[in-house]
N, C-alpha and C positions, 0 to 999 in steps of 0.2 A: 822231643822227639826224633829222631834219626832218618831224613831221607836216602832212601841208599843212593839216591844220585849227587847226593851230598856229601858223599865219604866218600876213600878211595880204598880201591882193595885192602891195600897193604893195614890202615889205621883200620881197616873192619875185620880183620883176621885176628890182630893182637886182641879188639874189645870181647870178639868171639870166642878165643881160646881165653883171657883171663876171665870170663864172663860176665862182664859188666852188659851184655846184652842179651836180653832172656826171653824178650819176645817179638815177634813179624808181623805186619800189618798190613793190610790192602789201604791207602790211604782211600778208595774212593768209593769201598763198599764199606768202612770203617770196621772191620771187621781184625783182632789182633787175635796168635794162638804162639803154639808153639815151636823153634827154627826147625822142627824134625817134621811139619808137616808138610803128606804129598800136595796141598789142595795149596799152601803161603806158596811150595817150591818151585809152580807151576804161573808163580805170577810176574807181568813186566816190574820189569827195575825200576822204571820211573814212577809206578804205584806202589814200591814196598816202604815200607818204611819201619822202623825201628824201636825196642821203650826198652825200657831199663829194669823198670816193673810192671806188676799186672798193674798197681794204683795207678803208673802213669798213662795207662794204657785209657782205664777206663775217666779219666780226669778229661782226657780229650775223645768222650764220646765214642769210645770204641768200646766194640760187642764179642766175646769172644768166643771161637770159632765153633761151629756144634759137628766135627770131624776130632780133632786131634783136645775137644775142651766138652767133652758131652757132658760131664756134670755140673760147669757154672753154666754151660752153653741154658740150661735148663734154668738154671737157679735166676739167670737171666731173663731167659721168657719166662719164666712162673715170675718175674717182678721179685723177684729175692733182693738182685743189685740194681 
């Protein structure tokens, strides 16, 4: 898990272009989602974290976003994941 406040904008752009970072999340709400999610783009920089995989997000006890990951959110809500 990479906290947005701990990475420079240049390094972040490089990792995004190389598709090393594929998910973003809110560390306070413990929600992760796709990088292009409207909900995710509104969060404050100090609350934003990045993940290299969905597995990493789940290992850190984050849940899927209900807006951009509806299918995964429903599975999480039903207790499948």
